[in-house]
N, C-alpha and C positions, 0 to 999 in steps of 0.2 A: 364441765360435765357433758356438754354436747359432744365433744370429741370422744370422750370415754364411751358414751352410748353408741355412737357411730362405729367405733372400733369393736365394740362387743358384737353388734349385729354383723359386721363384716367378718369377724372371726367365726361366728356361728355358721355363716354361709359357706365359708371356705373349708369347714371341717365336716360338712354334712351333705346329704343328698338334696336338701331343700335349698333353693336359691332365695336369698333374702334381699329385699329392697328396703332401703332406709329413707324415709321422708321425714326428716327431723329438723325442725326449726332451731335456730340458735336460742337455747333456753337458759344460757348461763345467767345467773343472778335472779332468776324468777323465784326460786325456792330458797328458804333459809338454809345455810350450810348444814344444819342439823337434820334437815329433811332430804337433802340431796342423796345421801347414801340409801335411804329408804326407797326413794323413787327409782334409783338405779337397780336396786334389788327386785323391785316389782317388775320392771322391764325385763330383767334377767330371767325371772321366773316365767314370764310370758314367753320369751324366746325358748327356754328349756321345754315348756309345755308343748309348744309348736313342734319342736324336734322329737319329743317323746311320743306324742299322742295323735298328731294330726295326719301323718302320712302325706303331707302336702308337698307338691313339687316346687311351689313358690309361696312366699309369704311377704307381706309388706308391713313394716313397723312405721306407724305414723304418729308423730308427736308434734303438736302445734301450739304456739302461743295464742292466747286469747286475752289480750290486755295484760293483766298481771297474773294470769293463771295459765294452766295447761289444759 
C-alpha cells in the first residue's frame, strides 16, 4: 500500500500546477486488508480536494506510523 500511496501523490503532482511532497512511512501491514482500500480512498480524496480547492503551489502529504496505528 505504501508504494501505491506514493505513486498516487507523485502522479497528482506531475499532472497539476501544485507540487506535492510525500512524507509517507512504510505502512504496509498496519491496517487489515479490508481497510486498506478505504484508507487509500481517503488519501485520494484529500489529494483531489487540494487540487480542486486550495490553489496551493505546494502541498505535503504526511502519513506516519505510531506504533500499530497511523
